[in-house]
N, C-alpha and C positions, 0 to 999 in steps of 0.2 A: 504494500500500500504506500505509494509514493506520489508526491505532487511536486512537479519540477518547474514548469513554465511560470514566468512571473505573473501572468494573468491568473493562472490557476492558484498560485500561492496567495494572492490577494483574496480571491474568492474563498479559499479554504479558511483563512483567518476569520473572515466575516461569517461564513456558514457555520463554522464550529462554535463560535460565540453565540450565534442565533439559536442553534440547537441546544446549547448549554442553558441559556436563559429560559427557553421554552420548557425544557425538561424540569428545571427547578420550579417554574411557575405551575406546571401540572402537578408536581409532587405536593405543592402547597395548596392545591385546590383553587388556584386563581381562575378568574374568568379570562378566557382567551377568545380572540376574534380576529378573523382575517377577511377583510372585504374592502372594496373601493380603494385599493392601492395601499392599504395599511394593515399591519399585523402587530398585535400587542397582547400582552398578558398582564393582568392587574389584580391585586387583592390577595395574592398568595403569599405575600411577604411583608414584614414590617420595614424592610430595607428599600430605599429609593432605587438602588441599582437594579433590583429584581422585579419591580413593577414597571414595565417598560414597553416602549415601542421598539421592535426589533427589525422591522422592514417598512419602508415607505417609498412609493413611487407615485408622487403626487404632482398634478399640474400646479404651476405657480399660483394660479387663481384660487386653488382649493387648500393650499398649504396652511394658511393662517387659520382657516376654519377647522382643519384637522387638529392643529395644535390646541386651539381653544376647546374643542370637544374632548381631547385627551385630558386637559386640565380639569374640565368639568367632571369627568369620570373619577379622577383622583380625589377631587373634593367630595364627590358622592360617597366614595369608599372610605374617605378619611385616612388616606395613606399618602406618603410621598412617592414620587415616581421619577422616571428617567426616560430619555430618548437616546438610543445608541445609534449614532450617525455613521453608518458604514459607507464605504466607497461607492456602493451601488445606489445609495439613496438619492432621491430627487424631490424637490428642486435643488440645484447646486448651492443655493444660499440658505439652506435649511438651518444651519447652525446660527446664523445671524437672526433668523426669525425666532428661533427658540429663545435666544437671549432677550429679544424684545418682549417676549411673553413671560419673562421672569425666571427662565431656566438659567442655571449657573454651571459652568464647566468648560471643557475644552478638549482638544485632541490628545489621545494617548497612542504611543507607538504600537502598531501591530507587527509582530516579529515572527520569523520562521527560521528553522534550522533543518538541514538534511542530517539525519541521525548518524550516518556513517562519518560525519565530521565532528561528532561529539568529542570534546576534549576530556582528558583525564582530570581527576581531582587529587589533591594531596590528602593523606590520611590525617584524621583528627582523633586525638587520644580520647578514649572512653565513648566514642560514637557508636551507636547501634541504630540502624535504619531497618524498619520492617513495614510490611503492608498492614493496613488496618483491616482486621478480620473478625473482631468481636465487639460487643457493646462496650466493654471496658476500654478497648483501643479507641473506639469512637469518642468516648467520653474524654479521654486524654487528648485526642486530636482537637476536640471542641474547646478544651481548656486552654490550649495554646492559642487558638484563634481568638479567644476571649481576651487574652492578654495583649494582643498586638495587631489585630487585623480589622480593617474597616471600622465598623461601629462597635467593636469590642464585645462585651458579654451578650448584647442583644443579637448581634450577628452570629456569634459562636453558638448560642443556643438554637437559633433558627436553622443554621446549617446542620447541626447535629440531628435535629428532628427530621430534616429533609432526607439526609443520607440514611437515617434509620428507616424511613419509609421506603426509600428506593432499594435498600439492601446492600450487602457487602459481598455478594457471591460473584463468581466468574460469569454469571449470566446477564449482568448489567454492564453498560458501557462506561463504567467508572472504576478507577483504582485510587485508593487513598493511602498515604504513607505518613508515618510518624517517626521522627528522629529523636533519640534520647541520648543524653550525656550522663554517663554513670547512673543510669536508671531513671533520670528525671526528664520528662517530656519537654522537648525544646524546639522542635520545628515541624512544619507540615508542608505537604503538597498534595494536590489531587490531579489526576488525569481524567479527561473526558474524551472518548473516542467517537468522532463524528466527522463527516465530510472527508473520509479517508486519511485523517490525520489525528495525532494525539494532541489535544488541547491541554495546556498547563494552567491550573487555577489554584487559588488559595495557598500561595507560597507565603509562609509566615514563619518568623523566628521570634520566640519569646524575648522580651527586652533584655533579660539577664544573660542571654546567650548570643547576642548579636556581635558582629565583627569577628567571628571565628570561622567563617566559611561554611556554616551549616546550611544556609539557603542554597548555595551552589551544590553542596554534597548531596542533599536530599533530592534536589531537582535532577541532578545527574543520575542518581539511582533509579528514580522513576522513569526517566527517559531511556535508560538501559533496558528496563523491563519492557517499555513500549517497543523498542527495537527488537527484542526477543520475541515479541508477539507478532512481528511482521510489519510494523509501522516503520516507514522510512522518513517521515516528515513530522515535525512537531511545530506547534504555533502557540502564541500567547499574546495577550495584551499587557503591555508593560506599564507600570507606574514610572514616573520620572526617577524615583529613588532606585528602582531596581534595574534601570536600563543598562548601566555599566556592567552589572553582574551578568546579565544575559548576553551582552556583547562579548564578554570575556569567555563565556561558554561556547560561543560560535553562532548565536542567533544574530540575525540582521533585520533591519527595518524593511518592511515591504509595503506598508500602508499606514494610515492613521485611522483610528476609530474614535470619533468624538463621543464623549459621555457628558450629557447635560442633565442635571438633576433639578427637580422642583419639589418644594415642601409646602404643605398647607400653611 
């Protein structure tokens, strides 16, 4: 399973994230609708990032109405939300229109790597990396997220519940990993398999263990597993903070994904 042309890489970054967002929305029981050039999921999460528009192909004359309608739905549900502006979205000035409607955000790098180019990592004393396979593992995974990812405990609790609903078996397109230092849970990463690539999500290191190379080590271990499963390409959406780490691993920028959030 490989994606190699530049156009296909861009599409894979966008399509993997879309599938990821819709899968979590469905697990959370969110309302999903796809019609009239727009696809969204809403109400399945307390997190703005996951109540979202994932696709839009709108005429310029309809874009402002579609944005206003989405905001009205968020108000009705009483939840924050977001609009993920991928390269395929139209109109081309959608980001500016979102800002004018009270959304806040900007572009984040969409990156990709061919897994045969995956670099090696240095050993770290006391490090143990294992796949999350039990409820206890998942609880420890969520505990790390609660300390240092996104919206902290609220996001960690929600993610733990969603992955508990989805399951941890080989029969789902997810793999979650937990790194420990001397038995103490310290870092996480998840893989989501869609669009013929391995998508990298929820990379987090607990504050007490940062600047030791754990993020790189656990991501490398997960990607090595993806490669063993037959995947030849991995993608991710990078924060500005994590960009240098992923470049060091061999990822490269292929597009931007704009993330614009709105709160009641």
